[in-house]
N, C-alpha and C positions, 0 to 999 in steps of 0.2 A: 716235348711231345710233338710229333709231326702232324701237320695239318692234313685234312682229307685232300686238299688240292695238291699237296706235294706228293701224294701217293699215286696220282694219275700218271699213266705212261706219258713220256715226253711228247709223243705224237698227238695225244688228246689235249695236252696243254697248248700245243702249237695251234690246234684247231679251235680252241676256245675263243680266242680273240676274234678271228674272222667270223665265227658264228654269231658272236655278240654284235659285230658290226653289221652283219647281214640282217639281224633282227631289227637293228636301229634303222636300216635302210627301208624296211618294210613299213615303218610307222609314217604317219602323215607329216609332210614337210610343212611346218608351221610358218615358214617364211614366204610361202607362195602368196601372191597378191590377193587371189580369190579367197584364200583361207583367212587372211588378215581382215578382209572386208566382211566376211561372214561373222567373225568374232565381233567386229565393231557393230554390225547390224543387230546382233543379238543383244548387245548392250543398249544401243540406241532405240530400238523398237520394242524390246521386251524387258528391259531392265536387268539383264543378266550381268553378273560380275564378270568382267573381262578375263581375269586370271582363272576364274573357275571354269569358264568355257574353254580356255586354252588347256587346262588340265584334263578335261574330258576328252577333247579332240586328240590330245597327245596319246591317249590310251587306245585310240582307234587303230586298227590294223587293216589297211586297204587290202582287198582281195581281188587280184587280177582275174581269178576264175569267174567271179561274178560278172565281169564285163563280157567274158566269152559267152556265158549263158544268156545274157541279155541280147546278144547279137543273133541268137538262133532259138527263140522261144518255141515251144511245142506248137502253139497255135499258128505259127507262121510257117511251119515245115511239115505238118501232118495233114493228110486228107481226112474228111469227116469219118469215113469208115474206120480209119486207124484210131482216131481220137475217141470215137464211140466205143470201140472195143476195149480201150483202156479204162473207161469209167462205167460202162454198162455191163458189169460182171455180177454173177450171183453173190459173190462175197460182199460187194458194195451194196447191192440191193438188200441183202439180208441184214447187213450192218445198219442200214437206214431203218428197217423195220424194228430192229432192237432199240435204236435210239428213240423212235416214236413210242414204243411200249414203255420204256423206262422213264420218259419225260412226258407222258401223255397229258397229264393235268396242266403242266406249264405250257406245252405246245397249244393245246386247245384254248387256253385262256388268252395267249398272245395272238393266236389266229383270229379269235372273236373280236379282240380289241383293234387289231390292225387291218383285218381283211385279207391278210396273206395266208393262204392255205398251208396247213402243217407240212405237207409233203415238200413244199418249196423251201421252207425253213430248214428242214432236215437235209434236203438235197444239196443246198449250198455247202453245208459242213462236210457232206460226203465228197463233193468234187474238190473243195478247197484243201481239206486236211485228212480225208479218209476218217471222218468223225473224230478228229483230235489225235489221230495216230501220228500224223506227220505235220507238225506245226512249224518245222524249220529248225535247222541246226546252226545257222549263222547268228552271230551277235548282230542285233539290229543296228547298233552303232557302227559296226564295221561295214555292213551292207550299205547304209545310207551315206556314210563318208566316202566309200568307194565310188558310188554312183553320182554323188554330188560334185566330186572333184576330178574323177578319172573317166567319166562317161559323157563327153561333151554334147552328144546328141540330145540328151535329156537332163543336162546338168541343172538347169534352172528349176525344173520340176523337183528334182531330188534335193536340191538345197532348201526348197520350201518344206519338203517333207522332213528333212533333218531338223529344221527349225521347229516344226510342229512336234517332232519327237522329243526334243529337249523341253519344250513347253509341257508336253504330256507328262514326262517324267517328273517335272517340278510339281505339276498339279496333283499327280497321283502319289507323290512322295516315294518314288522308287529310284534306284541307282540306274542311270541309262546304260551303264556298262553291263548290267546283269540280265537284260532281256534278250531273248533269242526269237528269231523268226525266219522268214523266207529270204532268199537271196535278194529280193527286191525291197525288203524291209517291212513286209506284211506280218501281222502279229496275231497270235491267238487262234482259237478253234475256227473263228470266222474269217481270219486273215484280213483284218482291217489295216489299211495304211494309217500312219499316225494322224493325218488330217481327218480321215474318216472316223478314227477312234474318238478324237476330240469332239467332232461335230455330230456324230450319229450314234455312238455307243449309248445304250440306255440302261438305267438301273431297273431291271425287270422285277426284282424281288424286294425293292424298297429298303435295302440295308445300307444305302448311302454310298455304295461303290459300284463301279462298272467293270465287272470281272469277265473278260473274254478268254481267259486262260484255262478256266475250269468249267466243267459242265454245270450250268445253272441257268435260271431264267434269263439272265442278262444276255446270253448268247443269242437266244431266239428273239428276244425283244429288240436287240440291236440290229439284227438282220432285217426284221420286220420294219423297224424304224427307217432304215436305209432305203428299203423298197418304197415305203409309203412316201417318204420325202422326195423320192424321184418319180412319183406319179403312179404307183401301182393302183389298179382299180379292182375293187372287191368283186369276185365272181366272174370276171372276164377271162376269156381263154388266153393262152400264151402263144400257141403255135398250131398250125394245121398242115397236114400233108396235102399236096396239090398234084393234080394230073393235068397233062397237057398233050394233046394229040399232034399239034403242029410243032415245028422246031421252036423251042423256047428261047429265052434270053441268053445272052452271053454271061456265064458265071463271073467272068472277070470284071464285069460292069455292075455287079450287085451293089446296092447302096447300103450304107450303114445307118441310115436314118429312115424315119417313117415317111418316105417320099411318095407313097401311093395311097390309094384307098381300096377298100374291099371291092367296090363296084368297078373301079378301073382295072384291077387285076383280073376280075372275072370277065370283063369285056375283052380282054386280050387272050381269052381262051383257056385260062387256068380254072380248073374245077376243084373246089374245096368246100368243106363243110364249116359253117360258122353261124352263130346266133347273132353276130354283130351286124349293125345296119350298114348299108352301102357306103355311107360317108365316113365310116370308121377308118382311122389311119392304119396303114399296114406297110409291109415291106416284103419283097421276094427274097428268100434265103436259099442259096444253092447248097446242096449237101452231096459232096463227091463220094460216090459209091465205087466199088471195084469195077463195075461194068458201065459206068456213066454217071451223070448228074441227076439226082432227084431234087425236086423243087418243093419248098415249103413256104408257107405264108406266116410271117411273124406279125403279131399285133402289138398294141401298146405295152402289155406286160412283158412281152419278149424284149422290147427295147429297154424296159426298166432293168431287166437282168443284165443287159449289155452295159449298163452304167456301173455294175459291180466289176465286170471285166469286159473290155471292148470287143472281145472275140465272139463271132457268131458260133464258132465251134463250142466255146465255153457255154454260151446260153442254150444251145441245143442240148448239150450234155446235161445241164441242170434240169431242163424241162423233161427230157426223156427219163432221167434217173428219178425225178419226182413222180412221174407217171408210173414207173415200174414199182417204186416203193409203195405208192398208194394202192396199186392193184394187189400186191402181195400182202400188204397189211390188211386190207379188207377181206381177202380170201382167208387169211389166218384167223380173223375175228368172226367169220361167219359161223353160226351154230352148226354143229354136225350131229347126225343121228346118234343117239345113245344106245349102247349095248350091241351085242353080236347079232341080234335078231331084228335090227332096224330094217324097215322095208326098202327094197331096192327101187330107186326111181328110174324108170325107163321112159323113152319117148312116148310110148303108148299111154303110160299112166299119167302123163301131164296133159293129155288131150281131154 
């Protein structure tokens, strides 16, 4: 009986060996000094069996495309108005309202315990993964191996994340080859990096696990815990729009830290509404519109959002999406007149 291989056309047989060699070339070179050192470090610092680590890394497939994406992230190439139009859509706002309704009890309990308002917990999932719709298609192992060994600019950071990922997989008793996430290695509905998953993920429903892959209380509790651990303050504002009559600051010189105070910004001619005292820390945030730059004032809680993602565009998108979700949610929950003969409310009837 002839084998299936022998029935292939001669041209396909000839191509089979080069294809296999090409696949082998795409795997991680285990003889590289930095890879050898990483394996030794996992054994030395975390008690990993050296051969087991080698087997895992051998199964990783570096992805050159990931390096290309890292070199031109959306936050670095888009203006605010472009970024906003991507995230402030009716579909995304309505999706946030649905998530709030479906998980109302969990959201309200987590918000009360943490001090983080429900709309911000929902908005994070809306910006990160479109409410779980886009959690990433790359194997986390492939993403982290690529960035740890083929992206020199941030190799040290991603090697730490690769180590954290292997530790997380051991703790959660999952195969590290099986988990998928973003091109940067972020995971689950909340898109936690491995170090954040290990340190900030919370067991919100008390079942002994921290599941950020499926909709449950853990997702909201983990985001709230991350915010709280980074200094979120209950009831304080996030962002305020500012007006300025004189020529304002240079957007290119905007700070990424809370380097101002409410009083100092106001003294420079920026007018904005806030209940915070004059000595409250703040920062000026430029928002590039089609016809010029609009200025906004970020407070402590805005800075906390930038700990989730360092981009001001990202933090503004989370804030504005949260505001839009809350407004639409409250409007939908407002009681409406019953029946076809409900009285029509006119301006004169309210006087």
